[in-house]
C-alpha positions as CSV (number, residue, x, y, z in Angstrom):
1,X,-41.6,4.8,25.2
2,X,-43.7,1.7,25.3
3,X,-44.9,2.5,21.8
4,X,-41.3,3.1,20.6
5,X,-40.2,-0.1,22.2
6,X,-43.1,-2.0,20.7
7,X,-42.3,-0.5,17.3
8,X,-38.6,-1.4,17.6
9,X,-39.4,-4.9,18.7
10,X,-41.9,-5.3,15.9
11,X,-39.3,-4.1,13.4
12,X,-36.6,-6.4,14.8
13,X,-39.0,-9.3,14.9
14,X,-40.1,-8.6,11.3
15,X,-36.4,-8.4,10.2
16,X,-35.6,-11.7,12.0
17,X,-38.6,-13.4,10.6
18,X,-37.9,-12.2,7.1
19,X,-34.3,-13.4,7.4
20,X,-35.4,-16.8,8.7
21,X,-38.0,-17.1,6.0
22,X,-35.5,-16.1,3.3
23,X,-33.1,-18.7,4.6
24,X,-35.8,-21.4,4.8
25,X,-36.9,-20.6,1.2
26,X,-33.4,-20.6,-0.1
27,X,-32.8,-24.0,1.5
28,X,-36.0,-25.3,0.1
29,X,-35.2,-23.9,-3.4
30,X,-31.7,-25.4,-3.3
31,X,-33.2,-28.8,-2.3
32,X,-35.9,-28.6,-5.0
33,X,-33.3,-27.5,-7.6
34,X,-31.0,-30.4,-6.6
35,X,-33.9,-32.9,-6.9
36,X,-34.9,-31.5,-10.3
37,X,-31.4,-31.5,-11.5
38,X,-30.9,-35.1,-10.3
39,X,-34.1,-36.1,-12.1
40,X,-33.1,-34.3,-15.2
41,X,-29.6,-35.9,-15.2
42,X,-31.2,-39.4,-14.7
43,X,-33.5,-38.8,-17.6
44,X,-30.7,-37.6,-19.8
45,X,-28.5,-40.5,-18.8
46,X,-31.4,-42.9,-19.5
47,X,-31.9,-41.3,-22.9
48,X,-28.2,-41.4,-23.7
49,X,-28.0,-45.0,-22.6
50,X,-31.0,-45.9,-24.8
51,X,-29.5,-44.0,-27.7
52,X,-26.2,-45.8,-27.3
53,X,-27.9,-49.1,-26.9
54,X,-29.9,-48.5,-30.0
55,X,-26.8,-47.5,-31.9
56,X,-25.0,-50.6,-30.7
57,X,-27.9,-52.8,-31.7
58,X,-28.0,-51.2,-35.1
59,X,-24.3,-51.8,-35.6
60,X,-24.6,-55.4,-34.5
61,X,-27.6,-56.0,-36.8
62,X,-25.6,-54.4,-39.7
63,X,-22.6,-56.7,-39.0
64,X,-24.9,-59.8,-38.7
65,X,-26.6,-58.8,-41.9
66,X,-23.2,-58.4,-43.6
67,X,-22.0,-61.7,-42.4
68,X,-25.3,-63.4,-43.5
69,X,-25.1,-61.7,-46.9
70,X,-21.5,-62.7,-47.3
71,X,-22.3,-66.4,-46.4
72,X,-25.3,-66.4,-48.7
73,X,-23.3,-64.8,-51.5
74,X,-20.5,-67.4,-51.0
75,X,-23.1,-70.2,-51.2
76,X,-24.7,-68.8,-54.3
77,X,-21.3,-68.3,-55.9
78,X,-20.2,-71.8,-55.1
79,X,-23.5,-73.1,-56.5
80,X,-23.1,-71.0,-59.7
81,X,-19.4,-72.2,-60.0
82,X,-20.5,-75.8,-59.6
83,X,-23.2,-75.4,-62.3
84,X,-20.7,-73.7,-64.6
85,X,-18.1,-76.4,-64.0
86,X,-20.7,-79.1,-64.6
87,X,-21.7,-77.5,-67.9
88,X,-18.1,-77.0,-68.9
89,X,-17.2,-80.6,-68.1
90,X,-20.2,-81.9,-70.0
91,X,-19.2,-79.7,-73.0
92,X,-15.6,-80.9,-72.8
93,X,-16.7,-84.5,-72.4
94,X,-19.1,-84.2,-75.4
95,X,-16.3,-82.7,-77.5
96,X,-13.9,-85.5,-76.4
97,X,-16.5,-88.1,-77.2
98,X,-17.2,-86.6,-80.6
99,X,-13.4,-86.5,-81.4
100,X,-13.0,-90.1,-80.2
101,X,-16.1,-91.2,-82.2
102,X,-14.8,-89.4,-85.3
103,X,-11.4,-91.1,-85.0
104,X,-13.0,-94.5,-84.4
105,X,-15.3,-93.9,-87.4
106,X,-12.5,-92.8,-89.6
107,X,-10.4,-95.9,-88.6
108,X,-13.4,-98.2,-89.2
109,X,-14.1,-96.5,-92.5
110,X,-10.5,-96.8,-93.5
111,X,-10.4,-100.5,-92.6
112,X,-13.7,-101.1,-94.4
113,X,-12.3,-99.3,-97.5
114,X,-9.1,-101.4,-97.4
115,X,-11.1,-104.5,-97.1
116,X,-13.3,-103.5,-100.0
117,X,-10.2,-102.6,-102.1
118,X,-8.6,-106.0,-101.3
119,X,-11.7,-107.8,-102.5
């Protein structure tokens, strides 16, 4: 009977120890899994945040570049238009001066011819 009792107690003890060990291991595994999951989620969040930030910065840079380009283009266009206007104005002025000179010369020539005819 002592051997049977010893055997029963050993079996019960083994069962209890196995159950406790299983429970402890399950708790440890849960904790480790939570910690790993938390770490993975932090890493993912960091990566997502970096990616979003990178995207935002690219968008800002694109916008800034567009604005700068627009301003530069406006300045270049203004400069070109001023140059064209200056050239056009010079050409118009030259033409007007030629026309005036032509008229003055004709008038002077007419006057000289009249004077010559009178003499």
